[in-house]
C-alpha positions in Angstrom: 4.9 6.6 50.8 2.6 3.5 50.2 -0.5 4.2 48.1 -3.2 2.3 49.1 -6.3 3.2 47.5 -7.5 5.5 45.1 -11.2 6.9 44.9 -12.9 8.2 42.6 -16.4 10.0 43.3 -19.5 9.0 42.0 -20.4 12.8 41.3 -17.8 14.5 40.1 -14.4 14.4 39.1 -12.9 14.2 42.6 -10.1 11.9 43.5 -8.8 10.8 46.7 -5.6 9.1 47.5 -5.2 7.1 51.2 -1.5 7.1 51.5 0.9 5.6 54.1 3.5 6.7 56.1 6.2 4.5 56.5 6.0 4.6 60.2 2.6 3.6 59.1 -0.2 6.5 59.7 -2.7 6.8 57.1 -3.5 10.6 55.3 -5.9 11.3 52.5 -5.0 13.7 49.9 -7.3 14.8 47.6 -7.2 16.1 43.7 -10.6 18.4 43.9 -11.5 19.3 39.6 -13.8 22.2 39.6 -14.5 22.4 35.8 -13.3 26.0 35.9 -9.4 25.4 35.4 -9.5 26.5 39.5 -8.4 23.0 40.7 -8.0 22.2 44.3 -5.1 19.6 46.0 -6.2 18.8 49.6 -3.3 17.9 51.1 -2.6 17.8 55.0 -0.2 18.7 57.6 -0.7 15.9 60.0 -1.8 12.5 59.9 -5.0 12.7 61.4 -7.5 15.9 62.2 -10.5 16.7 64.2 -12.1 19.0 61.9 -14.4 15.7 60.1 -14.7 17.0 56.8 -17.8 15.5 54.8 -16.1 15.3 52.0 -12.8 13.5 53.8 -12.6 9.6 53.3 -10.6 9.4 56.8 -13.6 11.9 58.6 -14.9 8.6 60.2 -12.1 6.9 62.3 -9.9 10.1 62.4 -10.4 9.9 66.0 -8.4 6.0 65.9 -5.8 7.3 63.7 -2.0 8.1 65.1 -1.8 12.0 65.1 1.2 13.9 63.8 2.7 16.8 62.2 3.8 15.6 58.1 7.1 16.0 57.4 8.1 18.0 54.6 9.0 15.0 52.1 5.5 13.5 53.1 3.5 16.8 52.3 5.7 16.6 49.0 5.0 13.5 48.3 1.7 13.3 48.5 1.7 16.6 46.2 4.4 14.6 43.4 1.5 12.4 42.9 -1.4 13.9 42.0 0.8 16.3 40.2 
């Protein structure tokens, strides 16, 4: 996967990482620093999502993205990049 963008929140320590997979779909992986030692890595299992979470950078365009399941290797790459 190729890192396309890294977005830091202006409100907290959350960081969002936008990746493009080898076959071109785009995914977002987020690191949420809760300041309590219980931080969260939000990792998708698909290239698109219908949930439209307010914190997701791709929510506004998710219906335009190619939808497919991510491979275990792609999920691992996202976590490894952040961790």
